[in-house]
Phi, psi and omega in degrees: 000134177254126176248116180269117178245168183298317186264339183198181176239146179234134175245124178247143178213158181296132180282328186273064173209181184283158175301322177297321178292322174306312181297320180295317179298311181296319178295323179295314179295321174299327176302319176297316181294313182294331179274002178056043178289145178282154171276118183285149175233158180199232181276029185296334179298320178297316180293324180293327176297326178282332183229072187295341181274355180262125181301144183302328179297324179292316180295318178300319180294320178295322179295331181295343183289351178300149181266103172236168180301312182293320176300317178296318179297317179296318181295318178298316181294317179298320179292323178295315177299317179300317179297318178296316178299313182291323178293316178298320177296319179296318178296316181298323178290332183273346181282125179277153175297146182298142176277186182272001182285152178298321181296317180293321176296323178297315180295318180298318177296322182290322185268340186080191185266359177080359182276342183246032182287338178276000000 
């Protein structure tokens, strides 16, 4: 869950799942942030009246789970960004530091350092 606040953003995720799922959730929510998606609002005031101890941001985020065209488009975009982030991270982890051979240095110059692949 992504909570967009005035001063910062907060990403919450379920603890009782796999580490790979944690990474997917965090990357997906970062996808929303990087894509500058709006925080949707709806009938959250009614729900907050029923649950006054739950922050309005949490209620808004839960309401966002509704399936609308825009919600689906935002979810698709966030998932695409998450896939790009996770694939880039996996590639970066698998790239070895260049060796001292001339051939390895040539490949490193051709490919760059991998930090600006996005």
